[in-house]
PyMOL Python script that loads the backbone (N, CA, C, O; Angstrom):
from pymol import cmd

cmd.read_pdbstr("""\
ATOM      1  N   UNK A   1     -11.500 -20.482   1.880  1.00  0.00           N
ATOM      2  CA  UNK A   1     -10.713 -19.273   1.801  1.00  0.00           C
ATOM      3  C   UNK A   1     -10.760 -18.579   3.163  1.00  0.00           C
ATOM      4  O   UNK A   1     -11.804 -18.518   3.813  1.00  0.00           O
ATOM      5  N   UNK A   2      -9.622 -18.066   3.570  1.00  0.00           N
ATOM      6  CA  UNK A   2      -9.512 -17.308   4.811  1.00  0.00           C
ATOM      7  C   UNK A   2      -9.165 -15.872   4.474  1.00  0.00           C
ATOM      8  O   UNK A   2      -8.302 -15.624   3.632  1.00  0.00           O
ATOM      9  N   UNK A   3      -9.825 -14.923   5.120  1.00  0.00           N
ATOM     10  CA  UNK A   3      -9.538 -13.501   4.928  1.00  0.00           C
ATOM     11  C   UNK A   3      -8.941 -12.959   6.217  1.00  0.00           C
ATOM     12  O   UNK A   3      -9.483 -13.164   7.304  1.00  0.00           O
ATOM     13  N   UNK A   4      -7.824 -12.270   6.080  1.00  0.00           N
ATOM     14  CA  UNK A   4      -7.163 -11.639   7.224  1.00  0.00           C
ATOM     15  C   UNK A   4      -7.094 -10.144   6.939  1.00  0.00           C
ATOM     16  O   UNK A   4      -6.549  -9.733   5.915  1.00  0.00           O
ATOM     17  N   UNK A   5      -7.637  -9.337   7.826  1.00  0.00           N
ATOM     18  CA  UNK A   5      -7.561  -7.882   7.703  1.00  0.00           C
ATOM     19  C   UNK A   5      -6.537  -7.389   8.718  1.00  0.00           C
ATOM     20  O   UNK A   5      -6.854  -7.141   9.881  1.00  0.00           O
ATOM     21  N   UNK A   6      -5.326  -7.257   8.257  1.00  0.00           N
ATOM     22  CA  UNK A   6      -4.234  -6.838   9.135  1.00  0.00           C
ATOM     23  C   UNK A   6      -4.299  -5.338   9.391  1.00  0.00           C
ATOM     24  O   UNK A   6      -4.600  -4.571   8.476  1.00  0.00           O
ATOM     25  N   UNK A   7      -4.025  -4.910  10.610  1.00  0.00           N
ATOM     26  CA  UNK A   7      -3.948  -3.467  10.858  1.00  0.00           C
ATOM     27  C   UNK A   7      -2.721  -2.888  10.181  1.00  0.00           C
ATOM     28  O   UNK A   7      -1.718  -3.575   9.990  1.00  0.00           O
ATOM     29  N   UNK A   8      -2.810  -1.633   9.825  1.00  0.00           N
ATOM     30  CA  UNK A   8      -1.668  -0.923   9.254  1.00  0.00           C
ATOM     31  C   UNK A   8      -1.170   0.029  10.334  1.00  0.00           C
ATOM     32  O   UNK A   8      -1.902   0.931  10.741  1.00  0.00           O
ATOM     33  N   UNK A   9       0.064  -0.154  10.805  1.00  0.00           N
ATOM     34  CA  UNK A   9       0.544   0.694  11.901  1.00  0.00           C
ATOM     35  C   UNK A   9       0.744   2.162  11.523  1.00  0.00           C
ATOM     36  O   UNK A   9       0.935   3.002  12.403  1.00  0.00           O
ATOM     37  N   UNK A  10       0.703   2.482  10.227  1.00  0.00           N
ATOM     38  CA  UNK A  10       0.834   3.860   9.731  1.00  0.00           C
ATOM     39  C   UNK A  10       2.103   4.547  10.241  1.00  0.00           C
ATOM     40  O   UNK A  10       2.067   5.673  10.738  1.00  0.00           O
ATOM     41  N   UNK A  11       3.209   3.847  10.106  1.00  0.00           N
ATOM     42  CA  UNK A  11       4.515   4.416  10.469  1.00  0.00           C
ATOM     43  C   UNK A  11       5.244   4.947   9.244  1.00  0.00           C
ATOM     44  O   UNK A  11       6.337   5.503   9.359  1.00  0.00           O
ATOM     45  N   UNK A  12       4.644   4.778   8.072  1.00  0.00           N
ATOM     46  CA  UNK A  12       5.259   5.214   6.829  1.00  0.00           C
ATOM     47  C   UNK A  12       5.946   4.052   6.138  1.00  0.00           C
ATOM     48  O   UNK A  12       6.291   3.053   6.769  1.00  0.00           O
ATOM     49  N   UNK A  13       6.140   4.194   4.837  1.00  0.00           N
ATOM     50  CA  UNK A  13       6.799   3.119   4.104  1.00  0.00           C
ATOM     51  C   UNK A  13       8.218   2.902   4.601  1.00  0.00           C
ATOM     52  O   UNK A  13       8.663   1.764   4.750  1.00  0.00           O
ATOM     53  N   UNK A  14       8.930   4.000   4.858  1.00  0.00           N
ATOM     54  CA  UNK A  14      10.289   3.854   5.386  1.00  0.00           C
ATOM     55  C   UNK A  14      10.268   3.519   6.871  1.00  0.00           C
ATOM     56  O   UNK A  14      11.283   3.105   7.432  1.00  0.00           O
ATOM     57  N   UNK A  15       9.111   3.698   7.510  1.00  0.00           N
ATOM     58  CA  UNK A  15       8.970   3.361   8.926  1.00  0.00           C
ATOM     59  C   UNK A  15       8.574   1.919   9.163  1.00  0.00           C
ATOM     60  O   UNK A  15       8.470   1.485  10.310  1.00  0.00           O
ATOM     61  N   UNK A  16       8.354   1.180   8.105  1.00  0.00           N
ATOM     62  CA  UNK A  16       8.139  -0.237   8.260  1.00  0.00           C
ATOM     63  C   UNK A  16       6.765  -0.786   7.959  1.00  0.00           C
ATOM     64  O   UNK A  16       6.524  -1.963   8.227  1.00  0.00           O
ATOM     65  N   UNK A  17       5.835   0.010   7.407  1.00  0.00           N
ATOM     66  CA  UNK A  17       4.501  -0.516   7.123  1.00  0.00           C
ATOM     67  C   UNK A  17       4.554  -1.708   6.165  1.00  0.00           C
ATOM     68  O   UNK A  17       3.881  -2.716   6.383  1.00  0.00           O
ATOM     69  N   UNK A  18       5.351  -1.589   5.114  1.00  0.00           N
ATOM     70  CA  UNK A  18       5.476  -2.686   4.156  1.00  0.00           C
ATOM     71  C   UNK A  18       6.126  -3.915   4.774  1.00  0.00           C
ATOM     72  O   UNK A  18       5.684  -5.039   4.537  1.00  0.00           O
ATOM     73  N   UNK A  19       7.169  -3.707   5.563  1.00  0.00           N
ATOM     74  CA  UNK A  19       7.841  -4.830   6.219  1.00  0.00           C
ATOM     75  C   UNK A  19       6.922  -5.494   7.239  1.00  0.00           C
ATOM     76  O   UNK A  19       6.940  -6.716   7.391  1.00  0.00           O
ATOM     77  N   UNK A  20       6.127  -4.698   7.933  1.00  0.00           N
ATOM     78  CA  UNK A  20       5.170  -5.244   8.894  1.00  0.00           C
ATOM     79  C   UNK A  20       4.177  -6.167   8.187  1.00  0.00           C
ATOM     80  O   UNK A  20       3.942  -7.293   8.626  1.00  0.00           O
ATOM     81  N   UNK A  21       3.591  -5.674   7.077  1.00  0.00           N
ATOM     82  CA  UNK A  21       2.620  -6.485   6.348  1.00  0.00           C
ATOM     83  C   UNK A  21       3.279  -7.722   5.743  1.00  0.00           C
ATOM     84  O   UNK A  21       2.673  -8.793   5.706  1.00  0.00           O
ATOM     85  N   UNK A  22       4.496  -7.582   5.276  1.00  0.00           N
ATOM     86  CA  UNK A  22       5.233  -8.732   4.737  1.00  0.00           C
ATOM     87  C   UNK A  22       5.407  -9.804   5.814  1.00  0.00           C
ATOM     88  O   UNK A  22       5.288 -10.996   5.533  1.00  0.00           O
ATOM     89  N   UNK A  23       5.689  -9.379   7.044  1.00  0.00           N
ATOM     90  CA  UNK A  23       5.843 -10.321   8.154  1.00  0.00           C
ATOM     91  C   UNK A  23       4.505 -10.998   8.486  1.00  0.00           C
ATOM     92  O   UNK A  23       4.464 -12.200   8.748  1.00  0.00           O
ATOM     93  N   UNK A  24       3.412 -10.220   8.473  1.00  0.00           N
ATOM     94  CA  UNK A  24       2.086 -10.792   8.721  1.00  0.00           C
ATOM     95  C   UNK A  24       1.769 -11.834   7.647  1.00  0.00           C
ATOM     96  O   UNK A  24       1.315 -12.933   7.965  1.00  0.00           O
ATOM     97  N   UNK A  25       2.004 -11.497   6.390  1.00  0.00           N
ATOM     98  CA  UNK A  25       1.736 -12.425   5.289  1.00  0.00           C
ATOM     99  C   UNK A  25       2.601 -13.677   5.408  1.00  0.00           C
ATOM    100  O   UNK A  25       2.157 -14.780   5.089  1.00  0.00           O
ATOM    101  N   UNK A  26       3.824 -13.500   5.866  1.00  0.00           N
ATOM    102  CA  UNK A  26       4.734 -14.626   6.023  1.00  0.00           C
ATOM    103  C   UNK A  26       4.297 -15.633   7.068  1.00  0.00           C
ATOM    104  O   UNK A  26       4.723 -16.788   7.033  1.00  0.00           O
ATOM    105  N   UNK A  27       3.458 -15.215   7.991  1.00  0.00           N
ATOM    106  CA  UNK A  27       2.945 -16.109   9.037  1.00  0.00           C
ATOM    107  C   UNK A  27       1.750 -16.940   8.559  1.00  0.00           C
ATOM    108  O   UNK A  27       1.299 -17.845   9.260  1.00  0.00           O
ATOM    109  N   UNK A  28       1.245 -16.629   7.371  1.00  0.00           N
ATOM    110  CA  UNK A  28       0.081 -17.339   6.837  1.00  0.00           C
ATOM    111  C   UNK A  28       0.569 -18.554   6.057  1.00  0.00           C
ATOM    112  O   UNK A  28       1.460 -18.456   5.214  1.00  0.00           O
ATOM    113  N   UNK A  29      -0.032 -19.693   6.356  1.00  0.00           N
ATOM    114  CA  UNK A  29       0.331 -20.934   5.687  1.00  0.00           C
ATOM    115  C   UNK A  29      -0.397 -21.003   4.348  1.00  0.00           C
ATOM    116  O   UNK A  29      -1.624 -21.106   4.313  1.00  0.00           O
ATOM    117  N   UNK A  30       0.341 -20.947   3.260  1.00  0.00           N
ATOM    118  CA  UNK A  30      -0.250 -21.025   1.934  1.00  0.00           C
ATOM    119  C   UNK A  30      -0.104 -19.722   1.169  1.00  0.00           C
ATOM    120  O   UNK A  30       0.486 -18.761   1.662  1.00  0.00           O
ATOM    121  N   UNK A  31      -0.649 -19.700  -0.049  1.00  0.00           N
ATOM    122  CA  UNK A  31      -0.522 -18.507  -0.893  1.00  0.00           C
ATOM    123  C   UNK A  31      -1.330 -17.329  -0.343  1.00  0.00           C
ATOM    124  O   UNK A  31      -2.398 -17.511   0.241  1.00  0.00           O
ATOM    125  N   UNK A  32      -0.800 -16.123  -0.539  1.00  0.00           N
ATOM    126  CA  UNK A  32      -1.431 -14.905  -0.036  1.00  0.00           C
ATOM    127  C   UNK A  32      -1.654 -13.936  -1.195  1.00  0.00           C
ATOM    128  O   UNK A  32      -0.751 -13.692  -1.995  1.00  0.00           O
ATOM    129  N   UNK A  33      -2.851 -13.394  -1.275  1.00  0.00           N
ATOM    130  CA  UNK A  33      -3.197 -12.345  -2.222  1.00  0.00           C
ATOM    131  C   UNK A  33      -3.407 -11.080  -1.403  1.00  0.00           C
ATOM    132  O   UNK A  33      -4.316 -11.023  -0.575  1.00  0.00           O
ATOM    133  N   UNK A  34      -2.575 -10.064  -1.627  1.00  0.00           N
ATOM    134  CA  UNK A  34      -2.671  -8.818  -0.867  1.00  0.00           C
ATOM    135  C   UNK A  34      -3.544  -7.821  -1.618  1.00  0.00           C
ATOM    136  O   UNK A  34      -3.445  -7.699  -2.839  1.00  0.00           O
ATOM    137  N   UNK A  35      -4.393  -7.113  -0.892  1.00  0.00           N
ATOM    138  CA  UNK A  35      -5.238  -6.070  -1.472  1.00  0.00           C
ATOM    139  C   UNK A  35      -5.026  -4.792  -0.675  1.00  0.00           C
ATOM    140  O   UNK A  35      -4.949  -4.820   0.553  1.00  0.00           O
ATOM    141  N   UNK A  36      -4.930  -3.662  -1.388  1.00  0.00           N
ATOM    142  CA  UNK A  36      -4.714  -2.389  -0.715  1.00  0.00           C
ATOM    143  C   UNK A  36      -5.476  -1.264  -1.382  1.00  0.00           C
ATOM    144  O   UNK A  36      -5.645  -1.241  -2.601  1.00  0.00           O
ATOM    145  N   UNK A  37      -5.934  -0.327  -0.558  1.00  0.00           N
ATOM    146  CA  UNK A  37      -6.669   0.842  -1.024  1.00  0.00           C
ATOM    147  C   UNK A  37      -5.868   2.092  -0.693  1.00  0.00           C
ATOM    148  O   UNK A  37      -5.301   2.186   0.396  1.00  0.00           O
ATOM    149  N   UNK A  38      -5.808   3.050  -1.605  1.00  0.00           N
ATOM    150  CA  UNK A  38      -5.128   4.323  -1.409  1.00  0.00           C
ATOM    151  C   UNK A  38      -3.674   4.090  -1.006  1.00  0.00           C
ATOM    152  O   UNK A  38      -2.941   3.419  -1.733  1.00  0.00           O
ATOM    153  N   UNK A  39      -3.242   4.624   0.130  1.00  0.00           N
ATOM    154  CA  UNK A  39      -1.866   4.435   0.603  1.00  0.00           C
ATOM    155  C   UNK A  39      -1.533   2.951   0.764  1.00  0.00           C
ATOM    156  O   UNK A  39      -0.378   2.550   0.623  1.00  0.00           O
ATOM    157  N   UNK A  40      -2.547   2.142   1.059  1.00  0.00           N
ATOM    158  CA  UNK A  40      -2.343   0.705   1.192  1.00  0.00           C
ATOM    159  C   UNK A  40      -1.784   0.070  -0.069  1.00  0.00           C
ATOM    160  O   UNK A  40      -1.147  -0.981   0.000  1.00  0.00           O
ATOM    161  N   UNK A  41      -2.011   0.693  -1.224  1.00  0.00           N
ATOM    162  CA  UNK A  41      -1.418   0.198  -2.467  1.00  0.00           C
ATOM    163  C   UNK A  41       0.101   0.230  -2.412  1.00  0.00           C
ATOM    164  O   UNK A  41       0.767  -0.698  -2.870  1.00  0.00           O
ATOM    165  N   UNK A  42       0.642   1.298  -1.852  1.00  0.00           N
ATOM    166  CA  UNK A  42       2.102   1.380  -1.700  1.00  0.00           C
ATOM    167  C   UNK A  42       2.594   0.363  -0.687  1.00  0.00           C
ATOM    168  O   UNK A  42       3.674  -0.208  -0.844  1.00  0.00           O
ATOM    169  N   UNK A  43       1.804   0.136   0.350  1.00  0.00           N
ATOM    170  CA  UNK A  43       2.187  -0.828   1.386  1.00  0.00           C
ATOM    171  C   UNK A  43       2.223  -2.238   0.810  1.00  0.00           C
ATOM    172  O   UNK A  43       3.170  -2.980   1.071  1.00  0.00           O
ATOM    173  N   UNK A  44       1.205  -2.628   0.025  1.00  0.00           N
ATOM    174  CA  UNK A  44       1.225  -3.978  -0.541  1.00  0.00           C
ATOM    175  C   UNK A  44       2.322  -4.128  -1.585  1.00  0.00           C
ATOM    176  O   UNK A  44       2.849  -5.225  -1.776  1.00  0.00           O
ATOM    177  N   UNK A  45       2.675  -3.031  -2.267  1.00  0.00           N
ATOM    178  CA  UNK A  45       3.791  -3.095  -3.211  1.00  0.00           C
ATOM    179  C   UNK A  45       5.070  -3.451  -2.465  1.00  0.00           C
ATOM    180  O   UNK A  45       5.841  -4.304  -2.906  1.00  0.00           O
ATOM    181  N   UNK A  46       5.287  -2.788  -1.330  1.00  0.00           N
ATOM    182  CA  UNK A  46       6.489  -3.060  -0.529  1.00  0.00           C
ATOM    183  C   UNK A  46       6.447  -4.455   0.079  1.00  0.00           C
ATOM    184  O   UNK A  46       7.488  -5.097   0.218  1.00  0.00           O
ATOM    185  N   UNK A  47       5.266  -4.931   0.442  1.00  0.00           N
ATOM    186  CA  UNK A  47       5.126  -6.250   1.077  1.00  0.00           C
ATOM    187  C   UNK A  47       5.050  -7.375   0.059  1.00  0.00           C
ATOM    188  O   UNK A  47       5.155  -8.547   0.421  1.00  0.00           O
ATOM    189  N   UNK A  48       4.871  -7.036  -1.190  1.00  0.00           N
ATOM    190  CA  UNK A  48       4.624  -8.029  -2.225  1.00  0.00           C
ATOM    191  C   UNK A  48       5.784  -8.923  -2.575  1.00  0.00           C
ATOM    192  O   UNK A  48       5.635  -9.835  -3.389  1.00  0.00           O
ATOM    193  N   UNK A  49       6.932  -8.690  -1.986  1.00  0.00           N
ATOM    194  CA  UNK A  49       8.100  -9.531  -2.271  1.00  0.00           C
ATOM    195  C   UNK A  49       8.156 -10.754  -1.367  1.00  0.00           C
ATOM    196  O   UNK A  49       9.092 -11.548  -1.464  1.00  0.00           O
ATOM    197  N   UNK A  50       7.172 -10.920  -0.490  1.00  0.00           N
ATOM    198  CA  UNK A  50       7.137 -12.085   0.389  1.00  0.00           C
ATOM    199  C   UNK A  50       7.071 -13.378  -0.412  1.00  0.00           C
ATOM    200  O   UNK A  50       6.466 -13.427  -1.482  1.00  0.00           O
ATOM    201  N   UNK A  51       7.696 -14.415   0.113  1.00  0.00           N
ATOM    202  CA  UNK A  51       7.787 -15.691  -0.599  1.00  0.00           C
ATOM    203  C   UNK A  51       6.439 -16.294  -0.948  1.00  0.00           C
ATOM    204  O   UNK A  51       6.306 -16.932  -1.993  1.00  0.00           O
ATOM    205  N   UNK A  52       5.435 -16.108  -0.098  1.00  0.00           N
ATOM    206  CA  UNK A  52       4.142 -16.731  -0.357  1.00  0.00           C
ATOM    207  C   UNK A  52       3.109 -15.777  -0.960  1.00  0.00           C
ATOM    208  O   UNK A  52       1.943 -16.146  -1.101  1.00  0.00           O
ATOM    209  N   UNK A  53       3.518 -14.561  -1.314  1.00  0.00           N
ATOM    210  CA  UNK A  53       2.607 -13.596  -1.943  1.00  0.00           C
ATOM    211  C   UNK A  53       2.487 -13.940  -3.430  1.00  0.00           C
ATOM    212  O   UNK A  53       3.477 -13.945  -4.162  1.00  0.00           O
ATOM    213  N   UNK A  54       1.262 -14.226  -3.858  1.00  0.00           N
ATOM    214  CA  UNK A  54       1.035 -14.643  -5.242  1.00  0.00           C
ATOM    215  C   UNK A  54       0.424 -13.548  -6.117  1.00  0.00           C
ATOM    216  O   UNK A  54       0.341 -13.706  -7.335  1.00  0.00           O
ATOM    217  N   UNK A  55      -0.003 -12.438  -5.505  1.00  0.00           N
ATOM    218  CA  UNK A  55      -0.572 -11.366  -6.304  1.00  0.00           C
ATOM    219  C   UNK A  55      -0.920 -10.159  -5.468  1.00  0.00           C
ATOM    220  O   UNK A  55      -1.001 -10.218  -4.241  1.00  0.00           O
ATOM    221  N   UNK A  56      -1.125  -9.050  -6.181  1.00  0.00           N
ATOM    222  CA  UNK A  56      -1.476  -7.778  -5.546  1.00  0.00           C
ATOM    223  C   UNK A  56      -2.728  -7.232  -6.209  1.00  0.00           C
ATOM    224  O   UNK A  56      -2.859  -7.276  -7.432  1.00  0.00           O
ATOM    225  N   UNK A  57      -3.647  -6.719  -5.404  1.00  0.00           N
ATOM    226  CA  UNK A  57      -4.877  -6.122  -5.917  1.00  0.00           C
ATOM    227  C   UNK A  57      -4.924  -4.674  -5.431  1.00  0.00           C
ATOM    228  O   UNK A  57      -4.922  -4.410  -4.228  1.00  0.00           O
ATOM    229  N   UNK A  58      -4.965  -3.738  -6.388  1.00  0.00           N
ATOM    230  CA  UNK A  58      -5.002  -2.312  -6.062  1.00  0.00           C
ATOM    231  C   UNK A  58      -6.442  -1.825  -6.207  1.00  0.00           C
ATOM    232  O   UNK A  58      -7.008  -1.865  -7.300  1.00  0.00           O
ATOM    233  N   UNK A  59      -7.024  -1.370  -5.115  1.00  0.00           N
ATOM    234  CA  UNK A  59      -8.390  -0.877  -5.119  1.00  0.00           C
ATOM    235  C   UNK A  59      -8.323   0.634  -4.951  1.00  0.00           C
ATOM    236  O   UNK A  59      -8.244   1.148  -3.835  1.00  0.00           O
ATOM    237  N   UNK A  60      -8.356   1.331  -6.075  1.00  0.00           N
ATOM    238  CA  UNK A  60      -8.210   2.776  -6.053  1.00  0.00           C
ATOM    239  C   UNK A  60      -6.992   3.153  -5.203  1.00  0.00           C
ATOM    240  O   UNK A  60      -7.042   4.064  -4.377  1.00  0.00           O
ATOM    241  N   UNK A  61      -5.919   2.436  -5.430  1.00  0.00           N
ATOM    242  CA  UNK A  61      -4.718   2.627  -4.622  1.00  0.00           C
ATOM    243  C   UNK A  61      -3.541   3.067  -5.459  1.00  0.00           C
ATOM    244  O   UNK A  61      -3.564   2.971  -6.686  1.00  0.00           O
ATOM    245  N   UNK A  62      -2.517   3.547  -4.792  1.00  0.00           N
ATOM    246  CA  UNK A  62      -1.285   3.922  -5.452  1.00  0.00           C
ATOM    247  C   UNK A  62      -0.533   2.654  -5.846  1.00  0.00           C
ATOM    248  O   UNK A  62      -0.371   1.745  -5.032  1.00  0.00           O
ATOM    249  N   UNK A  63      -0.079   2.595  -7.090  1.00  0.00           N
ATOM    250  CA  UNK A  63       0.676   1.443  -7.579  1.00  0.00           C
ATOM    251  C   UNK A  63       2.021   1.943  -8.107  1.00  0.00           C
ATOM    252  O   UNK A  63       2.216   2.053  -9.318  1.00  0.00           O
ATOM    253  N   UNK A  64       2.941   2.243  -7.200  1.00  0.00           N
ATOM    254  CA  UNK A  64       4.225   2.809  -7.634  1.00  0.00           C
ATOM    255  C   UNK A  64       5.089   1.790  -8.363  1.00  0.00           C
ATOM    256  O   UNK A  64       5.046   0.595  -8.074  1.00  0.00           O
ATOM    257  N   UNK A  65       5.879   2.290  -9.318  1.00  0.00           N
ATOM    258  CA  UNK A  65       6.891   1.466  -9.965  1.00  0.00           C
ATOM    259  C   UNK A  65       8.011   1.213  -8.973  1.00  0.00           C
ATOM    260  O   UNK A  65       8.115   1.896  -7.954  1.00  0.00           O
ATOM    261  N   UNK A  66       8.843   0.237  -9.270  1.00  0.00           N
ATOM    262  CA  UNK A  66       9.976  -0.057  -8.393  1.00  0.00           C
ATOM    263  C   UNK A  66      10.846   1.189  -8.247  1.00  0.00           C
ATOM    264  O   UNK A  66      11.264   1.785  -9.239  1.00  0.00           O
ATOM    265  N   UNK A  67      11.111   1.570  -7.016  1.00  0.00           N
ATOM    266  CA  UNK A  67      11.941   2.734  -6.728  1.00  0.00           C
ATOM    267  C   UNK A  67      11.205   4.067  -6.753  1.00  0.00           C
ATOM    268  O   UNK A  67      11.793   5.099  -6.428  1.00  0.00           O
ATOM    269  N   UNK A  68       9.937   4.066  -7.131  1.00  0.00           N
ATOM    270  CA  UNK A  68       9.159   5.302  -7.195  1.00  0.00           C
ATOM    271  C   UNK A  68       8.509   5.559  -5.840  1.00  0.00           C
ATOM    272  O   UNK A  68       8.008   4.632  -5.203  1.00  0.00           O
ATOM    273  N   UNK A  69       8.516   6.829  -5.393  1.00  0.00           N
ATOM    274  CA  UNK A  69       7.858   7.154  -4.128  1.00  0.00           C
ATOM    275  C   UNK A  69       6.552   7.895  -4.412  1.00  0.00           C
ATOM    276  O   UNK A  69       6.283   8.282  -5.550  1.00  0.00           O
ATOM    277  N   UNK A  70       5.749   8.086  -3.373  1.00  0.00           N
ATOM    278  CA  UNK A  70       4.437   8.708  -3.570  1.00  0.00           C
ATOM    279  C   UNK A  70       4.526  10.139  -4.069  1.00  0.00           C
ATOM    280  O   UNK A  70       3.679  10.573  -4.849  1.00  0.00           O
ATOM    281  N   UNK A  71       5.535  10.878  -3.635  1.00  0.00           N
ATOM    282  CA  UNK A  71       5.694  12.257  -4.109  1.00  0.00           C
ATOM    283  C   UNK A  71       5.913  12.280  -5.616  1.00  0.00           C
ATOM    284  O   UNK A  71       5.305  13.084  -6.323  1.00  0.00           O
ATOM    285  N   UNK A  72       6.794  11.387  -6.115  1.00  0.00           N
ATOM    286  CA  UNK A  72       7.022  11.307  -7.559  1.00  0.00           C
ATOM    287  C   UNK A  72       5.740  10.928  -8.292  1.00  0.00           C
ATOM    288  O   UNK A  72       5.411  11.503  -9.330  1.00  0.00           O
ATOM    289  N   UNK A  73       5.026   9.956  -7.742  1.00  0.00           N
ATOM    290  CA  UNK A  73       3.808   9.482  -8.383  1.00  0.00           C
ATOM    291  C   UNK A  73       2.746  10.576  -8.421  1.00  0.00           C
ATOM    292  O   UNK A  73       2.125  10.793  -9.461  1.00  0.00           O
ATOM    293  N   UNK A  74       2.530  11.263  -7.310  1.00  0.00           N
ATOM    294  CA  UNK A  74       1.508  12.305  -7.251  1.00  0.00           C
ATOM    295  C   UNK A  74       1.866  13.511  -8.111  1.00  0.00           C
ATOM    296  O   UNK A  74       0.971  14.202  -8.598  1.00  0.00           O
ATOM    297  N   UNK A  75       3.140  13.775  -8.307  1.00  0.00           N
ATOM    298  CA  UNK A  75       3.540  14.952  -9.084  1.00  0.00           C
ATOM    299  C   UNK A  75       3.217  14.806 -10.570  1.00  0.00           C
ATOM    300  O   UNK A  75       3.308  15.782 -11.315  1.00  0.00           O
ATOM    301  N   UNK A  76       2.848  13.618 -11.009  1.00  0.00           N
ATOM    302  CA  UNK A  76       2.490  13.389 -12.410  1.00  0.00           C
ATOM    303  C   UNK A  76       1.083  13.892 -12.736  1.00  0.00           C
ATOM    304  O   UNK A  76       0.694  13.952 -13.903  1.00  0.00           O
ATOM    305  N   UNK A  77       0.323  14.253 -11.700  1.00  0.00           N
ATOM    306  CA  UNK A  77      -1.062  14.644 -11.887  1.00  0.00           C
ATOM    307  C   UNK A  77      -1.293  16.044 -11.306  1.00  0.00           C
ATOM    308  O   UNK A  77      -0.665  16.431 -10.321  1.00  0.00           O
ATOM    309  N   UNK A  78      -2.191  16.784 -11.925  1.00  0.00           N
ATOM    310  CA  UNK A  78      -2.499  18.117 -11.418  1.00  0.00           C
ATOM    311  C   UNK A  78      -3.339  18.000 -10.144  1.00  0.00           C
ATOM    312  O   UNK A  78      -3.978  16.979  -9.889  1.00  0.00           O
ATOM    313  N   UNK A  79      -3.319  19.071  -9.360  1.00  0.00           N
ATOM    314  CA  UNK A  79      -4.085  19.093  -8.103  1.00  0.00           C
ATOM    315  C   UNK A  79      -5.576  19.050  -8.420  1.00  0.00           C
ATOM    316  O   UNK A  79      -6.008  19.604  -9.431  1.00  0.00           O
ATOM    317  N   UNK A  80      -6.361  18.405  -7.577  1.00  0.00           N
ATOM    318  CA  UNK A  80      -7.813  18.367  -7.793  1.00  0.00           C
ATOM    319  C   UNK A  80      -8.409  19.769  -7.778  1.00  0.00           C
ATOM    320  O   UNK A  80      -7.931  20.641  -7.052  1.00  0.00           O
ATOM    321  N   UNK A  81      -9.447  19.986  -8.573  1.00  0.00           N
ATOM    322  CA  UNK A  81     -10.091  21.294  -8.660  1.00  0.00           C
ATOM    323  C   UNK A  81     -10.740  21.750  -7.374  1.00  0.00           C
ATOM    324  O   UNK A  81     -11.024  22.937  -7.214  1.00  0.00           O
ATOM    325  N   UNK A  82     -10.981  20.834  -6.457  1.00  0.00           N
ATOM    326  CA  UNK A  82     -11.646  21.187  -5.197  1.00  0.00           C
ATOM    327  C   UNK A  82     -10.687  21.798  -4.174  1.00  0.00           C
ATOM    328  O   UNK A  82     -11.143  22.318  -3.156  1.00  0.00           O
ATOM    329  N   UNK A  83      -9.409  21.753  -4.408  1.00  0.00           N
ATOM    330  CA  UNK A  83      -8.410  22.223  -3.434  1.00  0.00           C
ATOM    331  C   UNK A  83      -8.697  23.636  -2.927  1.00  0.00           C
ATOM    332  O   UNK A  83      -8.585  23.854  -1.720  1.00  0.00           O
ATOM    333  N   UNK A  84      -9.062  24.613  -3.770  1.00  0.00           N
ATOM    334  CA  UNK A  84      -9.311  25.966  -3.253  1.00  0.00           C
ATOM    335  C   UNK A  84     -10.460  26.054  -2.245  1.00  0.00           C
ATOM    336  O   UNK A  84     -10.566  27.039  -1.513  1.00  0.00           O
ATOM    337  N   UNK A  85     -11.307  25.045  -2.203  1.00  0.00           N
ATOM    338  CA  UNK A  85     -12.473  25.073  -1.324  1.00  0.00           C
ATOM    339  C   UNK A  85     -12.232  24.446   0.043  1.00  0.00           C
ATOM    340  O   UNK A  85     -13.105  24.495   0.909  1.00  0.00           O
ATOM    341  N   UNK A  86     -11.071  23.865   0.241  1.00  0.00           N
ATOM    342  CA  UNK A  86     -10.737  23.259   1.534  1.00  0.00           C
ATOM    343  C   UNK A  86     -10.139  24.318   2.445  1.00  0.00           C
ATOM    344  O   UNK A  86      -9.309  25.127   2.031  1.00  0.00           O
ATOM    345  N   UNK A  87     -10.578  24.289   3.681  1.00  0.00           N
ATOM    346  CA  UNK A  87     -10.019  25.213   4.683  1.00  0.00           C
ATOM    347  C   UNK A  87      -9.547  24.381   5.856  1.00  0.00           C
ATOM    348  O   UNK A  87     -10.227  23.457   6.301  1.00  0.00           O
ATOM    349  N   UNK A  88      -8.392  24.721   6.338  1.00  0.00           N
ATOM    350  CA  UNK A  88      -7.859  24.031   7.513  1.00  0.00           C
ATOM    351  C   UNK A  88      -8.274  24.779   8.761  1.00  0.00           C
ATOM    352  O   UNK A  88      -8.151  26.002   8.824  1.00  0.00           O
ATOM    353  N   UNK A  89      -8.755  24.073   9.736  1.00  0.00           N
ATOM    354  CA  UNK A  89      -9.201  24.694  10.997  1.00  0.00           C
ATOM    355  C   UNK A  89      -8.286  24.310  12.108  1.00  0.00           C
ATOM    356  O   UNK A  89      -8.489  24.728  13.248  1.00  0.00           O
TER     357      UNK A  89
END
""", "prot")
cmd.dss("prot")
cmd.show_as("cartoon", "prot")
cmd.util.cbc("prot")
cmd.orient("prot")
C-alpha cells in the first residue's frame, strides 16, 4: 500500500481544491481511497468523481450532499455554546 498526503492549496471549493485533488488522484496508478478531515471532507467529495477513486473516508469532516454547500450544511446546526467566549484580537 502506498500513502500519498497531497497538499491542499486552500483556494476554496470553487477555487479548485477539489479539482486539484482529483488531478493528483488521477496521476496515481491503481485504485485510490480518499480521506478528508473537516473542510477536507468537502474537498474529497468534489474530487471523488475521479475514475480511479474507489471510496471516500470522512474523518470528522463535512460530508455534503450533491449540490449542497458548507453554508447550507452548517446552517442545520446551532452555534457551539463556546462562541460567546471567543474574542478576536
